[in-house]
C-alpha positions as CSV (number, residue, x, y, z in Angstrom):
1,M,63.4,107.7,66.5
2,K,64.7,104.1,66.9
3,K,64.2,102.8,70.4
4,S,67.5,101.9,72.0
5,Q,68.1,98.0,72.4
6,N,68.8,97.7,76.3
7,V,68.3,94.0,76.3
8,M,69.6,91.5,73.6
9,I,68.6,88.0,73.6
10,K,70.8,85.5,71.9
11,G,70.2,81.9,71.4
12,T,72.9,79.2,71.9
13,K,72.9,75.5,71.8
14,D,72.7,75.5,75.7
15,G,69.9,78.0,76.0
16,L,69.4,81.6,75.9
17,I,71.8,84.7,76.8
18,L,70.3,87.8,78.0
19,Q,72.8,90.8,77.4
20,L,71.8,93.8,79.4
21,N,73.0,97.4,78.5
22,D,75.1,98.7,81.6
23,Q,74.4,102.3,80.7
24,C,70.7,102.7,80.9
25,S,68.7,103.0,84.2
26,Y,67.8,99.8,86.0
27,L,64.0,100.6,85.7
28,E,64.4,100.8,81.9
29,L,66.0,97.4,81.9
30,K,63.3,95.8,83.8
31,D,60.7,97.1,81.5
32,E,62.3,96.1,78.4
33,I,63.0,92.6,79.9
34,E,59.3,92.2,80.6
35,E,58.5,93.3,77.1
36,K,60.9,91.1,75.2
37,L,60.3,88.0,77.3
38,L,56.6,88.4,76.6
39,I,57.4,88.2,72.9
40,H,59.8,85.3,73.4
41,Q,57.1,83.2,75.6
42,V,54.6,83.5,72.6
43,E,57.2,82.3,70.1
44,T,58.5,79.3,72.2
45,E,55.5,78.5,74.5
46,D,55.5,74.9,73.1
47,N,59.2,74.4,73.9
48,P,60.4,72.6,77.1
49,L,62.4,74.5,79.6
50,I,65.1,76.6,78.5
51,S,68.2,77.6,80.5
52,V,69.0,81.4,80.5
53,K,72.2,83.3,81.5
54,I,71.8,87.0,82.4
55,Q,74.9,89.1,81.5
56,V,74.8,92.6,83.3
57,G,78.1,93.8,82.0
58,N,79.8,96.5,84.1
59,R,76.8,97.3,86.0
60,Y,76.7,96.6,90.0
61,I,73.5,95.0,91.0
62,S,72.7,94.4,94.5
63,K,71.3,90.9,95.8
64,E,67.8,92.2,95.8
65,Q,68.0,93.5,92.1
66,E,69.7,90.1,91.2
67,E,66.8,88.3,92.6
68,E,64.2,90.7,90.8
69,L,65.9,89.9,87.5
70,K,65.7,86.2,88.0
71,E,62.1,86.5,89.1
72,L,61.3,88.4,85.8
73,V,62.7,85.5,83.9
74,R,61.2,82.7,86.1
75,N,57.6,84.2,85.6
76,K,57.8,83.0,82.0
77,R,56.8,79.4,82.2
78,N,59.5,77.8,80.1
79,L,62.6,79.8,81.3
80,V,65.0,78.9,83.9
81,V,67.8,81.2,85.1
82,E,71.2,79.2,85.2
83,E,73.2,82.3,86.4
84,V,73.7,86.1,86.6
85,Q,77.3,87.0,85.3
86,S,78.6,90.5,86.3
87,N,82.1,92.1,85.5
88,V,81.7,93.9,88.8
89,I,82.3,92.4,92.2
90,T,82.0,93.9,95.7
91,K,85.0,95.1,97.7
92,E,84.2,92.2,100.1
93,S,84.5,89.7,97.2
94,A,87.5,91.5,95.8
95,N,89.3,91.1,99.2
96,H,88.2,87.5,99.5
97,L,89.8,86.8,96.1
98,H,93.1,88.6,97.1
99,E,93.3,86.6,100.1
100,E,92.7,83.2,98.3
101,N,95.5,84.2,96.0
102,Q,98.0,85.3,98.6
103,I,101.1,83.2,99.7
104,Y,101.3,83.2,103.5
105,S,104.8,82.5,104.6
106,I,105.0,81.6,108.2
107,T,107.8,80.4,110.4
108,T,106.8,78.2,113.2
109,I,106.3,74.7,114.7
110,I,102.7,73.5,114.7
111,R,102.6,71.5,117.8
112,S,100.1,68.7,118.9
113,G,96.5,70.4,119.4
114,Q,97.5,73.5,117.3
115,V,95.7,74.4,114.1
116,L,97.0,76.9,111.6
117,E,94.6,78.0,108.8
118,V,95.1,80.5,105.9
119,P,92.9,81.4,103.0
120,G,95.6,81.1,100.4
121,D,98.8,79.0,99.9
122,L,100.7,78.2,103.0
123,L,104.6,78.3,102.9
124,L,105.5,77.0,106.4
125,V,109.1,77.0,107.4
126,G,108.9,74.5,110.3
127,D,107.5,71.3,111.3
128,I,103.8,70.0,111.7
129,N,104.1,67.7,114.7
130,P,101.8,64.8,115.2
131,G,98.5,66.1,116.3
132,G,99.3,69.5,114.7
133,T,97.0,70.6,111.7
134,A,97.7,73.0,108.8
135,I,94.7,74.0,106.7
136,A,94.8,76.2,103.5
137,G,92.5,77.3,100.8
138,G,95.3,76.7,98.3
139,N,98.6,74.7,98.4
140,I,100.6,73.7,101.4
141,F,104.3,73.8,101.2
142,V,106.2,72.5,104.3
143,M,109.9,73.3,104.6
144,G,110.3,70.8,107.3
145,A,108.7,67.6,108.4
146,L,105.0,67.0,108.0
147,K,103.9,64.4,110.8
148,G,100.7,65.7,111.5
149,I,97.6,66.6,109.3
150,A,97.6,68.8,106.2
151,H,94.3,69.9,104.4
152,A,94.9,71.7,101.1
153,G,92.2,73.1,99.0
154,Y,89.7,73.2,101.8
155,N,87.1,75.1,99.8
156,G,87.0,72.4,97.2
157,N,90.1,73.0,95.0
158,K,91.1,69.6,93.7
159,E,94.1,71.2,92.0
160,A,95.8,72.1,95.5
161,V,98.8,70.1,96.5
162,V,100.8,69.3,99.7
163,A,104.6,69.2,99.7
164,A,107.0,68.6,102.5
165,S,110.7,68.2,102.7
166,L,109.9,65.2,105.0
167,M,106.6,63.6,104.2
168,I,105.3,61.3,107.2
169,P,101.7,62.7,107.6
170,T,99.2,61.3,109.8
171,Q,96.5,62.4,107.2
172,I,96.5,64.5,104.0
173,R,93.4,65.9,102.8
174,I,92.8,67.7,99.4
175,A,89.5,69.4,98.9
176,N,87.0,66.6,100.1
177,F,89.5,63.8,99.7
178,I,91.3,62.1,102.4
179,N,94.3,59.8,102.5
180,R,96.4,58.5,105.3
181,A,100.1,57.9,104.9
182,P,101.0,54.5,103.6
183,D,102.2,52.0,106.3
184,H,105.6,51.5,104.7
185,Y,106.6,55.3,105.2
186,S,109.3,55.8,107.8
187,R,111.7,58.4,108.7
188,E,114.6,56.6,107.4
189,E,113.3,56.0,104.0
190,H,112.5,59.3,102.6
191,H,115.1,62.2,102.6
192,E,113.9,63.9,99.4
193,M,110.9,66.6,99.2
194,E,107.5,65.0,98.2
195,C,104.3,66.1,97.2
196,A,100.6,64.9,97.5
197,Y,98.2,65.7,94.7
198,I,94.8,64.2,93.3
199,D,95.3,62.1,90.1
200,E,92.9,61.5,87.3
201,T,91.2,58.8,89.2
202,N,90.5,61.1,92.1
203,Q,93.0,59.3,94.4
204,I,95.5,61.2,96.6
205,V,98.9,60.0,95.5
206,I,102.5,60.8,96.9
207,D,105.3,61.5,94.4
208,R,108.6,63.2,94.1
209,V,108.1,67.0,94.1
210,Q,109.6,67.1,90.6
211,A,106.5,65.6,89.3
212,L,104.7,69.0,90.0
213,K,106.3,70.7,87.0
214,H,104.4,68.5,84.7
215,L,101.3,67.8,86.7
216,R,100.7,71.3,87.8
217,P,102.4,73.6,85.5
218,N,100.8,76.8,86.6
219,I,101.6,76.1,90.3
220,N,104.7,78.5,90.4
221,R,103.3,81.8,91.6
222,F,106.8,83.0,93.1
223,K,108.4,86.0,91.0
224,G,111.9,86.7,90.6
225,G,115.1,84.7,89.6
226,H,116.6,84.0,86.3
């Protein structure tokens, strides 16, 4: 009787992919990984370090099991684990992703000394006064005056933008980039909605909000309308 193939090893230009059967027992997987990597080590023992991706499919593995799998691969002298990929995420991770993709609509005025923080996009109906701060994991849209600090994409999202009906910020931050408002900005000069984004040179620039249609075509996450 032919032995089932619980571990498939595929070679790519970037290294190896270990595709693991997500229907067999975890112990069976470990035994077969050990066996096949021993054969692989004999065949490639003269080669330099090889990057390995482990794909576990629809199997949930704990942090301890993930470390075990990594250790099995690391024990072979020319293999280095790049990542472990799974189609399954924990409830905690799912909730976190849901929060990051939410649009938080809040009506308030952020006054000096106050900080408003949300994990996703922020739609603020109100002003951010000097000394006030708005922080979002995604984009920040201010339906009012931005006179304080706005930090969009705080988790490193360089695609995030800041938009305001009146853009007179003390400071704008997107991901890890910081930009103070240009000196020529004044309340009298700007009466249309503007946006700030990171351009191809990694500079924060301020432009008319209409530019977002071309710069960030996937930014529209509101549904409805014709």
